[in-house]
Structures are given as C-alpha cells and as structure tokens.
N, C-alpha and C positions, 0 to 999 in steps of 0.2 A: 960792560959784563957789570960794573958797579951800579950803573943807572938801571938795568934789568932787575937787580937785586932790590934795589930801593922801591921800584915799583912793585915787585911783588911782596914786599916787606907789607906796602901800604895797603895794597888788593888784600890780604892776609888778616891784617889788623881791619880793614873794614868788613872784611866776612866775618870775622869773630865779633865785632860788635852787634854787625846785624842779626847772627845767631841767637846772640845773647838776650838782644830785644826781642828776637822772636821767641825764644824759650818762655819769656815773662809774660808773654800773650797768651790769654785763656780765649781759646776757640771752642766754639759748639757747633754741632748739627742740628736741625728741626725740620721735620716733614709737616707743614700744616695740613695737607689735604689726609695724610695717613691719620694723623692726630686725630682730628675733626672724626673721622670715620670710624675710630676706634673708641667713640664714646658711647656710653651706653645709653646715653638718648639717641645716638646715630643710630646705633643698631636697633632700638625699640622702634624706630621711625621707617627706616629698610623692612624690619620683621612686620611690621602693620601694613606695608605696600604690598610686601609678597602673601600675606595672609587674606587680605582683601578680597572680596567676590569677582571685583572687576577683573584683577589681576589674573584671579585663580582662573576666571573662564576664559580671558584670552591666550594663557599659558596653555590651557587644555586643550583651546581650538587649533594653538598653533603644533601642540603635539599630534594632535588627530590628524592634522592637514601633511604634517611630515611623514606619519605611518601612510597615508592615502598615497603621497607622491614614492615613498619606497615600494609599496605595494604595485603602484602604476609602472615603477621601473622594472619589479621583478617578473611581472606580467610582460612587459615588452621584449626583455631577455629571452624567457622562456617561450612565449609564442610568438613574437616577432616574425619569424621566418616562414611563420603561413599566413601572415596578412599580407591583404593587397595594400598597394600603396595608398589608396585611400584611407583605407582601417588603419594604417601606420600614422598617417597625417593626423586625423583624428584622434588619436591616441596621444599623439606630441601633443596637439593642441591641449588636449586635457591635463596633461602635463606639465605645460606651460603655465594654465590658468591656476593650478593647486602650489605650483611654485611662485607664483607672484603672491596669491592668496597669504602662502607662509611668510614671505618675504615681507608682505603689509604685516600680519600678525607681529613678526619680530621686531619692527618698525617701532609700533605701538607700546609694545611691552618697554623697549630701549628707552623710547620717549619718556614714558611712564617712570622708568628709573631715573632717567638724568634729571628729571623736574623734582625728583624727591631729593636727590645728590646735592641739587641746587639750593634748593630750599633748606638742606640742611647746612651746607656751605655757608649760605647767607645769614643763618641765624647764628650758626655756632662759631664763625670766625671772629668777631670781636671779642668772646669768650677767650680764644684760644691765643688770641693777640695780649689778652690782659694777664692770662696766666704765664705766658712767655717772657712777658715783661718782668713780671713778679721773679721769675727765675733767674732772668738774666742779671737782675739787680742782687739779689741773694746771693747769686756765685760769682757775683762780680765780672762778669764776661767782658772781653773785649769787642769778641766777633762774634756773630751767630751766623751759618750759611745753611743754604738749602740744603737738605741731606740728599737731595735726588741729583744733584751738581758735584757732590763731593766724589772723587776718585776713590777715597778710601775714608773713613769713619768709624774708630773703633765702640764700642757699645757705650764706654765710659762717658764718650762727649754727645751722644745723641740725646738730644733732651725730649723726643718725641713724647717716649712713654710718661715723664715726668709731667708735661702737660696734660696728658689724657689723666692721670690719676687727678690733677688738681682740678681739671674740670669736672671729671665724674664727682669730685667731693664735692662741688659748687653746686652741684644740682640737686 
C-alpha cells in the first residue's frame, strides 16, 4: 500500500511538473495555403484568370454544353418511349459525346485554376515564411503547428490572419 502511494505521488508530481512546463509553452497554429490565397496579390491573380477571355470562353462553352446535355436528357425522358432502339442508341451516343466534351472543358478550367494556384503558391510561399518567422520571433512562440492538423485551435492562437496582414502590407 505504501509503495503504491509513493508511485502515485511520484506520477502526480511528474504530471504537475509537465503540466507546468506545458503551460509555459507558447503554441500557435498557421495555415500556409489559406494565408497565401487570402492575400490581395493572390486574389488579384485569381480574378485576372477568371476575367481572362480564354477562361471566360471556356467557362461559357462548358455551361453551354451542360445545358445541351440537360436538354438531351429531358428530350429522352419526354420522348424516349416512342423512339426505336436505333434512335435511342443514337441519342445516347450524342449525350455521351456531349458529356465527354463537358468533362474536357471542366478539366481544362480546373487545370488553368491549378496552374495559377501553383504559381501563386510558388511565388508567395517565401514571403509567407518570412512573415511567419517574424511573427514567431515577435511573439516568442515555442511551437507553431499546421492549423489543418490541429484538433482545436482558438482564434487567439491562429496566426494565419496576422501573416496575411503582414504580406498585404509588404506589397
């Protein structure tokens, strides 16, 4: 009994000491991608893409093709019972081609968006790192975790907005 009490006392003392050390540790979280994409520079580049003639034409084309596919589907539902097997097969082939065209257009749009996103990340990551390091030094932080992996982080410990402010001020 006395031995168990001693072990419990030692464990409790160790727990209190580690809790005390943890209380003194300054921890924060940060989301690099969110910070970069929230900057005015990134928003400007994304807006430039979305208003470019190539992107707009491709987006209009995709929307037009989607409308055609929907119209074909409605036509098949409305009139399909009166069609011969050949007509049904021909109609299905048209729909498949249109769907393929739509998927291709969407893939091109996503590729354009991904390219701009990668370019933004590539050029802005060093600036974000510099801003984050300055904030870490100013706030004398001991540990900064990726915000997306933290189970919970209150707004007071999230550095993302501070980094965005600093990056916007540097531009």
